[in-house]
VOZA-80511 format. One record per residue (C-alpha): residue in one letter; x, y, z. Coordinates in steps of 0.001 Angstrom, whole numbers, plus 524288, in hexadecimal, padded with zeros to 5 digits. Layout:
BEGIN
aXYZ
...
END
This chain:
BEGIN
x800008000080000
x80B588094A802AB
x814E180CE17F7F4
x8237480ED57F945
x8288D81B747FEFC
x82AA9826987F578
x83718823BA7EDEB
x8390E832397EB2F
x83A46834F27F9AB
x84727835DF800CA
x84AB0829D7808AF
x84A0A82CB38172C
x8577082A6381D0F
x855498326582944
x84BB883C5182E3C
x8501F8462883844
x8446484C4883EC3
x8454E85A228439D
x8443385CA085202
x835CC85AA4854E3
x8354785C7886387
x8358786B41862D3
x828B387265860B7
x825358787C853B5
x82B788857D850E1
x824DD8902A858D0
x81CE58868386105
x820E88849386F2D
x8158087B9A871EF
x80AA68750E86A51
x7FDB187B9986D36
x7F04D87E038679A
x7F58588A8C86181
x801DB8845E85BCD
x7F9EC87970855A4
x7F0668830A84F8F
x7FBCD88A7B84992
x8020F87DEE844D6
x7F568879C483E41
x7F60388522834AE
x804D18856D83341
x8071687F2B82601
x815C187F358281F
x814B3876AF83437
x81145869E282D5D
x81D1886BBA82477
x8265D86A2283006
x828E385E4C83871
x820C986055844CC
x827088665C850B9
x823318630B85AE7
x8217F8557985541
x8147884EB485713
x80E8184196853DF
x801248418184D74
x7F6F98375A85128
x7E89F834DD84E85
x7DE6E82FDF8580B
x7D24F82AA285140
x7C69F8218D85233
x7CCC2817BB848C6
x7C81D809A1849DF
x7D02580369854C5
x7D0077F67084D6F
x7DA9C7FC93844DB
x7E62E7F7AF84CB9
x7F0D17F2E1843AB
x7F4AF7F72D83615
x7EF847ED0F82CA8
x7E9847E4E083778
x7DB4E7E13183A15
x7D3027ED2C83C3E
x7DCCB7F658835DC
x7D2327FC1082D22
x7C73B7FB6C83738
x7BE18806D68354B
x7B5EE808B98419D
x7BCB5815C3843D5
x7B34281C2084D44
x7B1BF81DC185BF0
x7BEA5816E885E5A
x7C57981D0D86A10
x7D1E481B7E871E9
x7C9F18184A87E18
x7BE8381D3E88632
x7C153824F0892AE
x7B888827F389E33
x7B964836578A1C9
x7B05183D188AB77
x7A659832498A9B1
x7A6E78333989AD9
x7AB498296E8909A
x7B4BA83095887AB
x7B9F4829CD87B94
x7C84482D2587973
x7CB618316086B85
x7D9408360786DF4
x7E32783485878EF
x7F0DE839D4876C3
x7FC3683E6F87EF7
x8024E84B8387BDE
x808268546D878B8
x7FF0A854CB86D1C
x7F37F85AB8865F2
x7E6C8856AC85F86
x7E76E85C27851B1
x7DBB18564484A8C
x7CEC58507A84EFC
x7C5B184A53844FB
x7B9038439684860
x7ABC683F2D843A7
x7A0BE837BE84A38
x792A783383849F1
x788FA82F0785419
x784468212F856A4
x77CE881AC484B88
x76FA8820E8849CF
x7727882BC285381
x77662839E485164
x7840B83F3F852BF
x789C283FA48606F
x7932784A5A8648F
x79BCA844A186F35
x7A54884BFB877C4
x7B37D84DA7873F4
x7BD998509087E77
x7CBFC8542187D4F
x7D465851FA88972
x7E1F0857F8889D6
x7ED90854F1892C7
x7E5F984AF989B0B
x7DC6F8552B8A006
x7CF6984F278A41E
x7C83385B0489ECE
x7C76985B6388FF0
x7CCEC8676D8894F
x7C2D58659287E74
x7B54385FCB880AC
x7A8D08602D878C3
x7A08F859FC86E0A
x7A993853CC86410
x7A3B285AC385859
x7A51B8680985EFC
x7B371865C786202
x7B83285FDA85541
x7B0648674484B0C
x7A66C86FA3851FD
x7AF1587B54854CB
x7B05E8798186382
x7BF4487AF3862CF
x7C1A988152855A1
x7BABA8852D84933
x7BCBF880FB83B3B
x7C56987C128357E
x7CC05876A0841C4
x7BF03870FF84646
x7B5AF86CA983BA0
x7AD89861B2835EE
x7AB2585CE582834
x7A1098547082145
x792628570A82215
x789938538782D68
x781E6846E582C5C
x777E78405D834F8
x7827983D5C83F07
x789A184A5283D34
x79508842D383773
x79FCF84C718347F
x7AE7F84CE383533
x7B3608557F8403F
x7C12485B2E84092
x7C8BA862BB84ACC
x7D66E867AE847B1
x7D7D18702E853D6
x7E48C86C1D85AB1
x7E3A086777868D8
x7F147866AC86EF2
x7F41685F9987BC9
x8002685EB688451
x7FF558511B88A45
x7F2F1849F78864A
x7E62884A9387EB4
x7DA24841E587EE3
x7CDD8843BE876C0
x7C14B83CBB87A81
x7B36C83B7D8758F
x7A73D8391E87D89
x79A928343687794
x7903082B0087CA2
x78DF68268686E92
x79B3781FB086DC1
x79735811AD87087
x7A2DB8093E86CE0
x7B04C80925866AB
x7AE0E80BAC8585F
x7A03C8108F85B23
x7998C8063C852F2
x78C8380ACE85860
x78F0C8179285F68
x79499824B885BAB
x79F918245E851B6
x7AADD82DA685455
x7B5EA82E5984A7D
x7C1B18369C84E14
x7CFC7839DF84AAB
x7D87F8421085376
x7E5F88462784EA2
x7EFFD8499E858F4
x7FDFF84E0E85A76
x8070A848C4864F1
x8131D85143866B9
x8206284D3886BDF
x8200F84C9E87AAB
x82810858FA87CFA
x81ED18616F874F3
x817DF86C1E87C8A
x8093D86C3C879D5
x7FF6C8758A87FDD
x7F28486E688818F
x7E6088734287B6A
x7DB7487A2488316
x7CED78809B87EDD
x7D4F588D968828C
x7DDD488BEE876B3
x7D21388DFD86DD5
x7D05389B928738F
x7DE6C89FAA87599
x7E20089B19867D1
x7D53989F4D861B7
x7DB598A8E485837
x7E56389EE38539D
x7DAE9894618526C
x7D26389D4184A27
x7DDEA8A0DB84171
x7E1838928783F50
x7D39C88F4783B8A
x7D34789AB283201
x7E046896A282C1B
x7DBC5888A582A41
x7CF2A88CF5823CD
x7D4E4896D681A48
x7DB458946280D1C
x7E80788D3980F99
x7EFFA894B680572
x7FE42896C680908
x802288A47D80D55
x80E878AC0381051
x81A9C8AF8F80881
x81A288A5377FDDD
x8212D8A2E67F11A
x817D189F1D7E65A
x81A1B897447D9F3
x80F24895297D033
x80DA788EDD7C2ED
x80363889AF7B99D
x8064387F8B7AF68
x80045875CA7A601
x80553868497A9C5
x8058785E4479EF7
x805B984FF47A312
x8127884E2A7AA4B
x8143185CD97ABFB
x81734863B77B8C7
x81782870F37BF77
x82208873237C9BA
x8260287D577D3C8
x833AC87EA17D9A7
x835EC884E17E701
x84204888307EEF7
x843328866F7FD9C
x843148870F808BB
x8348B889B480744
x8274D8833480858
x81C8B881747FE62
x81057886DA804C3
x80647885F37FA03
x8046B87DC27EDBA
x7F9AA8811F7E41C
x7F56B879F27D7D8
x7EA4887C0F7CE62
x7E8B9871177C4AB
x7E06D8704D7B866
x7DF05864DF7AF0B
x7D51B85EC17A5F7
x7D427853DE7B004
x7D6EF85AEE7BCB7
x7D38184F427C554
x7DE218473C7BEEB
x7E77E852C37BF22
x7E5E2854477CDE4
x7EAE1846647CF75
x7F4F2845687C485
x7FB3C852A77C727
x8047D851327D2AD
x80C0185A4A7DB86
x81A21856F97DE8F
x8224F85EB27E854
x830BE85D767EB6B
x836DD863927F779
x84599864A67F82E
x8470C85ADA7ED2C
x83DBB850627F259
x8301C84E477ECF7
x826A684D437F868
x819AB850157F1A4
x81348848507E6AF
x80481848D57E5D6
x7F98D84AF77DBED
x7F58E859287DD18
x7E733856A17E032
x7EAC984DB47EB76
x7F58A856DC7F020
x7EBDC862127F139
x7E1AC859567F7BA
x7D75B858E07ED1F
x7DA9184BDA7E69C
x7D7B584A9F7D824
x7CBC3853817D8B1
x7CC3A861F27DBD7
x7C413865D97E790
x7C4F9873267EDF6
x7C8B68722F7FC58
x7D219877F780658
x7DA5D8731C811B3
x7E5938792881961
x7EF5E872FE81006
x7E82C8718F80303
x7DE39878CD7FAD0
x7D718876D77EDEF
x7D011882B77E881
x7C367882C87E109
x7CB24886577D4DA
x7D341879E57D64F
x7DF76880507DBE0
x7E637876EC7E541
x7EF4087B827F02C
x7F6A7876057FBC0
x7FD4387CD880723
x8065E8729080CB4
x8130A878FB810E5
x81E138721680998
x82BB08762D80E44
x838A18736980789
x846B88771480A56
x84C53879157FCAB
x842ED876D67F16D
x8356C872407ED76
x82F7F86E1D7E08F
x820C386D347DE28
x81C388661C7D1E4
x80E8E864197CC7F
x80F71858E77C2BB
x80546854117B8F7
x805BD845427B88D
x7F9208441B7B0DF
x7F643841D47A288
x7EF7C84EEF7A072
x7F44A85CE17A18C
x7F24A8645F7AE2A
x7F2258731F7AFB4
x7F7AA879007BC1B
x7F02E885B57BD00
x7F7AB8895D7C938
x803388836A7D00B
x807AA88B1C7DBDE
x811E7888FF7E666
x81345892567F1E1
x81EEF891067FACE
x8242C8984E80688
x82F388989B8104E
x832A688CC181898
x83D1A88B7D82307
x8424487DBB8206F
x8463C8769582CE6
x847E8868C383218
x8393D867848346B
x8354186B4482691
x82DE8860AF81F26
x82B6C85E07810C5
x81D7085D3780BEF
x8197385042805AF
x80D8984BAB7FE2B
x80AE183E847F7E3
x7FF87837DB7F10F
x7FB6882A1D7EDFE
x7EF66823CD7E833
x7E91D816AB7EA9D
x7E1A3815D27DDCB
x7D63080C927DB98
x7D821806E87E940
x7CE6E7FBFF7EB8B
x7C62C7FC397F7E3
x7BD3C7F2017FDBD
x7B03A7F40B80473
x7AF237F3C48134A
x7A3547EE3E81A4D
x7A78B7F1B78281A
x7B1A67F97182F95
x7BCC57EF9E82FE0
x7C3947F56682409
x7C8047E85081EBE
x7C8CD7EDE5810FD
x7CFEA7FAA18142D
x7DE367FD7D811A7
x7E852807A581593
x7ECD28106F80A80
x7F955817F280CA7
x7F93F826B880B1D
x807BD8287280DCB
x8135682250814C2
x81E3F82BC78188A
x82BD18298081E02
x8322E835478243C
x82E6F8405082D71
x823D984A7382B7B
x8156B84C6382D62
x8094384840825FD
x8004A8538682263
x7F52384E6081A32
x7EF4A8475980EA1
x7E47B84796804AF
x7DD2D83BB17FFB7
x7D68283AE57F26C
x7CDCE82F107F055
x7C52982A7C7E564
x7BB2E8215E7EB60
x7B5E1816A67E2B0
x7A957813C17EA29
x79D8481A2D7F04C
x7A2B0817237FDC9
x7ABA481D3280802
x7BA0881AF580582
x7C04F82108811A2
x7BDFC8189981DA6
x7CCB68168881EAD
x7D4FB81C15829B0
x7E1FA8233A82902
x7ED8C81C6782F61
x7F9A3824BF83167
x8063A81EF0836C7
x810E5827E383C02
x81F358240083DCA
x81D3A8156783C55
x810D98138984471
x80B20805E484376
x7FD9780B15846E4
x7F9A68182D84119
x7F964823FD84A08
x7EE928290C84106
x7E37B81F9C83E15
x7D6768252983A10
x7C7FB822E983852
x7C5AB824AF829C3
x7CB7082B7C81DF8
x7C1A08369881E6D
x7C4748385582CF3
x7D2EF839A4829E8
x7CF188445A8204C
x7C6C784A7A82B21
x7B9118486C825F6
x7AF8783D42828BC
x7A504833EE82414
x7AA988333B8163F
x7A39783FF58130F
x7A586845058051D
x7A3E28539B807BE
x7AE9E85D74804F1
x7B5AC863638108C
x7C20486B51812AF
x7C95386F0081F1C
x7D76787336821AF
x7DC378655B82426
x7D2B585C1B81D67
x7C9F785CBA81171
x7C1B9854D180815
x7C24085C147FB16
x7BA02851617F4D7
x7B26D846587FB64
x7A931841E87F0AF
x7AF46834647EFDF
x7AD6C830FC7FE33
x7A02682A417FD91
x79C2482A167EF45
x7A94A8269F7E957
x7B28582F557E1DC
x7BC88839897E5DD
x7BFA883EC67F373
x7CB74845EC7F8F5
x7CEF1848D08072E
x7D9F78509D80D6C
x7DFAE850FD81AFB
x7EAC485A3281E24
x7F18D85B5182B43
x7F66E86676833AE
x7F722863628423C
x7F4028551D83F46
x7FF8385384835DF
x80672846B383919
x815228474F83BED
x81DE083B8A839A2
x82C418394B83C50
x82EAC82CA7834C8
x822C68289782CEB
x8147382A91829F6
x80AA6821628239F
x7FCF0825D881FDD
x7F31A81B4881C15
x7E49081C5981967
x7DB1A811048195B
x7D36480F0980CE5
x7C68580A4E812C4
x7BB2B80ABB80910
x7AD338063C80ABD
x7AC538016F7FC98
x7B3227F7FF7F39D
x7B84F8014B7E970
x7C498808437E4F0
x7CA04815487E92D
x7D4CC81EB97E55C
x7DB60822F07F20A
x7E5AA82D947F0A2
x7EBF1834157FC9A
x7F53A83FAE7FBE2
x7FD96841908080D
x804E384D6180D58
x80FC284D8381770
x81C2A854A381B6C
x8290C84D8E81D4E
x8378484FA081F26
x8411C84D3781432
x8430B83EC6811BA
x834FB83A6D8137A
x8300B82F3580B0F
x8224382AEA807C4
x81B328203080070
x812E5827BE7F691
x81BC482AD57EAF1
x816CB832517DF13
x80C0082ABD7D82B
x80AE6830907CA70
x80344824FC7C502
x7F8F28268E7CF92
x7F8548352F7CD44
x7F626832A47BEC6
x7EB838288E7C16B
x7DE5C82D167BC3B
x7D67D832EE7C756
x7C92A82CA17C986
x7BD088344A7C5B2
x7B2C682A027C8FF
x7B21381E627D208
x7B3638159B7C635
x7C10481B297C3FD
x7C5F9817427D155
x7BED080A487D181
x7C465806667C42C
x7B6768035D7C02E
x7B4357FC767B346
x7A7B07F8EB7AC5C
x7A3407EDC17A3C6
x7A6767F130795BE
x79A6A7F50078DE6
x7916A7F490799AB
x786027FDBD79BC8
x787EB800777AA33
x77BBF7FF277B286
x77F5180B197BA98
x78009813817AE40
x772EA80F657A874
x7682C819887A893
x75D24816897B213
x750758194A7AAC5
x746FD8155E7B57D
x746B680F037C2D6
x7399D809C97C763
x73CE2806A87D584
x7498D805AB7DCFF
x755A880E197DB75
x7620680D417D351
x77009810BE7D64C
x77DB280DF07D17B
x783FE803A57DA1C
x792C5803A37DA80
x79AD87F85D7DFCB
x7A8287F3537DBD3
x7A67A7E5B77E189
x79B717E0EB7D894
x7A2F37E2307CBE2
x798FE7EAD57C50D
x79D457F1B27B8AF
x7A2A07FEF07BD29
x79F657FA3B7CB08
x791567FF067C9C9
x783B67FA2E7C71C
x7763A800347C5C2
x76EFC7FC187D216
x7601E7FBC27D37D
x75B737FA167E16E
x74EFE7FAA27E986
x7467C7F6587DE33
x73AE57ED1A7DF06
x734AF7E3037D605
x72E987E9F67CA7B
x737F77F5927CADB
x73F3B7F8B37BE42
x74C257FF757BB59
x74E008045B7AD5B
x75B84807807A7C6
x75FBF80D2679AC3
x76B948097579278
x770CE80B1C784AE
x775EE8010177AFA
x78124802D077146
x77745801DE76629
x769A97FC897635D
x768C87EDB1762DA
x7675B7E0FA76A29
x770217DF26775FF
x772307D4B678030
x7714F7DBE178D2E
x779527D725798B2
x777487DD937A5F4
x780917DC707B17F
x7770E7DB057BCE3
x77A2B7DA287CB48
x7751F7CE8B7D30C
x774427CF087E1E6
x76C457CA657ED90
x7633E7D64B7ED7F
x761417D77F7DEC5
x754457D49C7D82C
x74E637CDAE7CC7E
x74CC87D6E17C0D7
x7475F7D7037B312
x74EE47DE6E7A892
x749BD7E43779BE7
x750E97EBF079164
x748CD7F4BD78899
x73CC17ED3778D1C
x7426D7DFD0789AF
x7436E7D72A795B4
x74F3E7CF0979928
x74CE67C05F7998C
x74AD17BDBE7A7F9
x749F17C4FB7B4EE
x757847C67A7BABA
x759A47C1C37C8AB
x764A97CA287CE40
x765B07C2FC7DB3B
x773147BE067DF72
x778857BC007ED1A
x784BD7C3F07E9E5
x785F67D0527E1D0
x789637CC437D3FF
x787EB7D3027C6CE
x7850E7CA747BAFF
x783917CCD67AC73
x775797C9727A8D1
x771887C75179A8F
x764A47CE927990C
x762A67CA6278ADC
x762837D0F077D7A
x75B7A7DDF277BEE
x758CA7E78E770EE
x75F627F42D7750F
x75EBF8021477031
x76AC380A8F76F36
x765F5812BB77AA3
x75BFA812E6785A1
x75A918045A787F9
x752BD801757943A
x756A17F6FA79DFF
x74BB67F4767A7DE
x74DD27ECA27B464
x741C57E8507BC00
x742577E2087C96D
x73AF97D5237C8EF
x73DA57D0337D6BC
x748777C9A97DE6A
x74E547BC477E098
x748EE7B5337EC8A
x756867B5257F299
x7591F7C3817EFDD
x7580F7CF087F8F3
x74C237D5D97F358
x752837E2BF7EF89
x750B87E0B07E0D0
x75D8B7E7537DD1B
x762B97E8647CF4D
x7707D7EBC97CAC3
x775187EE387BCD9
x783C47EE997BA9E
x783A27F03A7ABBF
x77D617EC3579EE2
x784CA7E68F7933B
x77F3A7E6D67855F
x783997DC4677BCE
x77F8F7DE3F76D92
x778407D292767F7
END
């Protein structure tokens, strides 16, 4: 599943880490205020962290996931799973997080619904700091995480629409530092058992930092919200505004027509840092151009970035206007990113057309500014890979026996992981993203980050297809989530960036509810010291691969040659019952579809229209589905009846070619009438009918 490490990368002989025990420049202690400032300091993620911290995630992941590759590894009952339950002041409080300091909570995501058949319940969340018995934060969970109790948007917000259980994704990015210890608990009478099979379902992810032991941390108190109110308001305004780079910047621009194989490049001298990249791309087939035009960047003679431009800017192979703290796509199609990319001596940015058609770069822009290169400076990296036409299998329960881990990236070296985007093309009308992230830091055998679902990792919930954008997570397009087709998600990190000293491995489960195929293409972003290596080398053949436009493209769907597909026939009349297009890969239907007539009754008639190549006599063969709940039907073409009633009962689903006989056909507007005559004695009396296709054989 994992490929070899990038051959273009420098072999790691030794990595000398800078001194990481000292605090960051200008910070004597970590505090609520220092973390707020760090959150909007783009330069910070481009340096190795000082003071150093380890990032960890507490979540409600299924506790049957115990050993990589072992039984239960893909178990999916990811709700209401807690560390333990404590008794406090006569209450039962479920412990979501328990961590020694010095540290900080830097992201809290959650979603929930009430017990089956009951309305939403709003339990009590409590945050205990430094072993104090009195919580520093206490209140209804929705008020604290997304209801504005602690902060306003965008630090505290929800996404996805309300439903009957008020199911939304709730996100809190307000930092909560602590000196020695932090515990977060949840109290609700509706939590009935581990996993909440019957009671309230609470899904949660809490990202934390744990600093080196000699780091001074000033613990959070509610007074901080008042004393730092002006700073808090400014941070929220900064996060919400346009992220365009500012300051004294050198600007290089160009526009160029790129023939196949052509490129546009920019050369920069250091020490400096790229602070903004902008690209506007036009092509006859812009979807394909977004994938087959790539960005390559070299820093100090080493290429660290290779990625299709659409994926690099977080929009995949379809343009969708959206904005985050690090990326932006305008309504006019202009794409921009604001990752700070430092270099000591030189940088080279190349936009290269790998496609077969010409591409016009209406605007290529690089803005760079001053950078003081030091032993903590890191190089920006971005890589991309695609798992094309990946086969999935249907799940009937939560065990995940048919899931698999797909690798985003494997890195050797020192740095920190800052985000990713994921473009998928879903081949079925079913949810593709039950899978959990699993992130291993510095050789962990069990991941310090294990999640509750792909959409939860990307900070939304319930596989919702609606557009959303926030500073650190976005769904520019979600149309493929439930109905099949294209979706793209982004998650970018600030305070929850993940440092590593030796290695980092990011995996994501592919856990689909349907047997189908999917294109699964992650782009990853990280910073690293010179000498890092990674396992996603340039993939020009994948970038050139034709992008899918329909589910048939990703499913590699083929049809029976010369067939008149049932799903494409015009329905002239339906006397009783309803029709729909049924799509399943497992039954072997031509193009994986059939015309399905259901809920009819004896005497009801379905009339279809089809054309013939020319007027004349034809033998008509129909591919008809047989199953336990299918009926007995009579068929007539242009008023001429087929020989006998057709009994479509069979214990298993099976499609058979049935010779209906020879009929005189017109060139156009031939009528095929199907009348329900009854049902086999052994059949379930649902009187179904399914037409895969019709073949005409000239007599």
